[in-house]
C-alpha positions in Angstrom: 0.1 0.1 0.0 1.4 3.4 -0.8 2.0 6.2 1.7 -0.7 8.3 0.2 -3.3 5.5 0.4 -2.3 4.8 4.1 -2.5 8.5 4.8 -6.1 8.5 3.1 -7.3 5.4 4.9 -6.1 6.9 8.4 -7.9 10.2 7.5 -11.2 8.2 6.8 -10.9 6.5 10.1 -10.3 9.7 11.9 -13.2 11.2 10.4 -15.6 8.2 10.9 -14.5 8.3 14.5 -15.3 12.1 14.9 -18.9 11.5 13.2 -19.6 8.3 15.4 -18.9 10.5 18.6 -21.3 13.3 17.7 -24.7 13.3 19.2 -27.7 15.7 18.8 -30.5 16.4 21.5 -33.5 14.5 20.9 -31.8 12.2 18.3 -30.6 8.7 18.7 -27.0 8.7 19.2 -24.0 6.3 18.5 -22.2 5.0 21.5 -18.7 4.3 21.0 -16.2 2.3 22.7 -12.8 1.2 21.6 -10.3 -1.3 22.9 -6.6 -2.0 21.6 -5.6 -5.7 20.8 -2.3 -6.6 19.4 -3.7 -10.1 18.6 -6.4 -10.9 16.2 -7.8 -14.2 18.0 -8.0 -12.3 21.2 -9.6 -9.4 19.5 -12.2 -11.6 18.0 -12.9 -13.5 21.4 -13.4 -10.0 23.1 -15.5 -8.7 20.2 -18.0 -11.6 20.6 -18.0 -11.5 24.5 -18.9 -7.5 24.3 -21.7 -8.1 21.7 -23.3 -10.9 23.9 -23.0 -8.6 27.0 -24.5 -5.5 25.4 -27.4 -7.8 24.1 -27.9 -9.1 27.5 -27.8 -6.0 29.3 -30.1 -4.4 26.9 -32.6 -7.2 27.5 -32.4 -6.9 31.3 -33.3 -3.2 31.0 -36.1 -3.8 28.6 -34.6 -2.0 25.7 -35.7 -3.4 22.4 -34.7 -3.3 19.5 -31.0 -3.0 20.1 -28.4 -2.8 17.1 -24.9 -3.7 18.2 -22.0 -3.9 15.6 -18.4 -4.9 16.5 -15.5 -5.4 14.5 -11.7 -5.9 14.6 -9.8 -3.2 12.7 -6.5 -3.8 11.6 -4.4 -0.8 11.7 -0.8 0.5 11.4 -1.4 3.4 13.6 0.2 1.7 16.6 3.3 -0.3 16.4 4.7 -2.5 19.3 8.1 -1.2 20.3 10.2 -4.4 21.3 13.3 -2.3 22.5 
């Protein structure tokens, strides 16, 4: 992937995160939570646990319908420094 493509992808991610955190009075809002994992299997396991937990919490509170979407997003924004 070229540097300009990486920069463009990073910009899109930053814009999406900004939009997802905006809420307006009287309008449904997007609730956003992020976690950082460096291992894809751990991320996928945690993603499933989070979805199930949110559905269960909503059901206990009588909130229906609920839409939950989680995903593991691969990114080069954070690098593991082994020094």
